[in-house]
C-alpha positions as CSV (number, residue, x, y, z in Angstrom):
1,M,0.0,0.0,0.0
2,S,1.3,3.4,-0.9
3,P,1.7,6.2,1.7
4,Y,-1.2,7.9,-0.1
5,E,-3.7,5.1,0.3
6,D,-5.5,4.7,3.5
7,P,-8.8,2.9,3.1
8,N,-9.9,4.3,6.5
9,D,-9.2,7.9,5.6
10,P,-10.9,9.2,2.5
11,N,-9.1,12.6,3.1
12,A,-5.5,11.2,3.1
13,P,-3.3,13.6,1.0
14,L,-3.1,12.6,-2.7
15,P,0.1,12.7,-4.7
16,R,0.2,15.7,-7.0
17,M,1.0,15.7,-10.7
18,D,-0.4,17.5,-13.7
19,K,-1.8,15.5,-16.5
20,A,1.0,16.3,-18.9
21,A,3.6,14.9,-16.5
22,A,1.5,11.8,-15.8
23,L,1.2,11.1,-19.5
24,Q,4.9,11.6,-20.0
25,W,5.6,9.1,-17.2
26,A,3.2,6.6,-18.9
27,E,4.8,7.0,-22.3
28,N,8.3,6.7,-20.8
29,Y,7.5,3.7,-18.6
30,T,5.8,1.7,-21.4
31,T,8.8,2.4,-23.6
32,Y,11.1,1.3,-20.8
33,M,9.2,-2.0,-20.4
34,A,9.4,-2.6,-24.2
35,E,13.2,-1.8,-24.3
36,L,13.8,-3.9,-21.2
37,T,12.3,-6.9,-23.1
38,G,13.8,-6.0,-26.4
39,V,10.6,-5.5,-28.4
40,P,9.3,-2.7,-30.6
41,L,6.2,-0.6,-30.1
42,I,3.7,0.3,-32.8
43,P,3.6,4.0,-33.2
44,G,0.0,5.4,-33.3
45,T,-1.5,2.6,-31.2
46,A,-1.2,4.4,-27.8
47,K,-4.5,5.0,-26.0
48,V,-4.8,7.6,-23.3
49,H,-7.7,7.5,-20.8
50,F,-7.9,10.1,-18.0
51,E,-10.6,8.9,-15.6
52,A,-12.4,10.4,-12.6
53,C,-11.5,9.0,-9.3
54,V,-14.3,7.2,-7.5
55,G,-14.0,6.8,-3.7
56,A,-14.7,3.7,-1.6
57,R,-18.2,5.0,-0.9
58,N,-18.8,5.9,-4.6
59,E,-17.9,9.6,-3.9
60,V,-16.6,11.6,-6.8
61,A,-14.6,14.7,-5.9
62,E,-14.9,18.0,-7.9
63,D,-11.3,19.1,-7.3
64,G,-9.8,17.8,-10.5
65,R,-8.4,14.5,-9.2
66,Y,-7.9,11.9,-11.8
67,S,-6.2,8.6,-12.7
68,L,-4.6,7.7,-16.0
69,F,-4.8,4.5,-17.9
70,Y,-2.4,4.3,-20.8
71,Y,-1.5,1.4,-23.2
72,I,0.4,0.8,-26.4
73,Y,0.8,-2.3,-28.6
74,S,3.8,-4.2,-29.8
75,P,3.7,-6.4,-32.9
76,V,5.8,-9.1,-31.4
77,S,4.8,-12.7,-32.2
78,P,3.0,-14.8,-29.6
79,T,6.0,-17.1,-29.5
80,E,7.8,-14.3,-27.7
81,H,5.1,-13.4,-25.1
82,T,6.3,-15.9,-22.5
83,R,9.8,-14.5,-22.7
84,I,8.5,-11.0,-22.3
85,V,6.5,-11.7,-19.1
86,R,9.3,-13.8,-17.7
87,T,11.7,-10.9,-18.2
88,L,9.4,-8.4,-16.5
89,R,8.7,-10.8,-13.6
90,G,12.5,-11.0,-13.1
91,E,13.3,-7.4,-13.4
92,L,10.5,-5.2,-12.1
93,P,10.5,-6.6,-8.5
94,K,14.1,-5.3,-8.3
95,Q,12.6,-1.8,-8.8
96,G,10.1,-2.1,-6.0
97,Y,7.2,-3.7,-7.9
98,E,5.2,-6.5,-6.4
99,V,3.9,-9.0,-8.9
100,T,0.2,-9.3,-8.6
101,G,-0.6,-11.6,-11.5
102,Y,1.4,-13.8,-13.9
103,R,0.7,-16.3,-16.6
104,E,2.8,-17.7,-19.4
105,F,1.4,-17.9,-23.0
106,Q,-0.3,-21.2,-23.8
107,D,-2.8,-20.4,-26.5
108,A,-5.5,-17.8,-27.6
109,Y,-7.5,-18.7,-24.5
110,Y,-4.7,-18.8,-21.9
111,S,-2.5,-15.9,-23.1
112,A,0.4,-14.3,-21.4
113,A,-0.3,-11.8,-18.6
114,F,1.9,-9.9,-16.2
115,R,0.6,-7.5,-13.6
116,A,2.6,-5.6,-10.9
117,R,2.1,-2.7,-8.5
118,S,4.7,-0.3,-7.1
119,R,5.1,-0.6,-3.4
120,Q,6.3,3.0,-3.3
121,N,3.6,4.9,-5.2
122,A,0.8,2.4,-6.1
123,Y,1.4,2.8,-9.9
124,S,0.3,-0.4,-11.7
125,V,1.9,-1.9,-14.8
126,T,0.5,-4.6,-17.1
127,A,1.9,-6.5,-20.0
128,D,-0.2,-9.0,-21.8
129,T,-1.4,-10.7,-25.0
130,V,-4.3,-9.0,-26.7
131,G,-6.5,-10.2,-29.5
132,S,-8.2,-13.5,-29.8
133,G,-5.9,-15.0,-32.5
134,R,-9.0,-16.0,-34.4
135,A,-10.8,-12.9,-35.5
136,K,-8.1,-10.4,-34.4
137,P,-4.3,-10.8,-34.6
138,Q,-2.6,-11.4,-31.3
139,R,-0.3,-8.5,-30.3
140,F,1.3,-7.6,-27.0
141,S,0.2,-4.7,-24.9
142,F,2.2,-2.7,-22.3
143,A,-0.1,-0.6,-20.0
144,V,0.2,1.5,-16.9
145,R,-2.3,3.0,-14.5
146,T,-1.7,5.7,-11.9
147,P,-3.4,5.9,-8.6
148,C,-5.6,8.9,-8.0
149,L,-3.6,12.1,-8.6
150,L,-4.4,15.7,-7.8
151,P,-3.3,18.6,-10.0
152,P,-0.7,20.9,-8.5
153,G,-2.1,24.1,-6.9
154,V,-5.6,22.6,-6.3
155,E,-7.0,22.3,-2.8
156,Q,-7.9,18.7,-2.1
157,Q,-11.6,18.3,-1.5
158,Q,-12.5,16.7,1.9
159,F,-15.2,14.1,2.5
């Protein structure tokens, strides 16, 4: 659990970061994961989703807080997917990530999946096979999700 997350305190201070900096981190970290595993990314496939933060009691603040979900595809063949998730499982824990999900590629129904969460700041990373392999080609996806962030200079709403 990050120092910003306290399920018993909905008013715990949130980390501050503007959206441009969050997006830059997401782009940099997905690129880093791809470089770490030696695979290319497909330019133009990145998707950016800024989302409202919803509290444990379904509260939605009006102070501008948000989370970011970002992903980008790699064209690498499914024969490489297991190697990619194994590499990430071996390397990211050295950087303070806790592995929260892991599966090696077997087929279109049991594809490769890697999930981890930073112990320091609660950022989540995912790397997995996407596409059914039947109707859609199987690609690999690198994704990140931030915890709830508050823009700088904004007063945090209290609940």
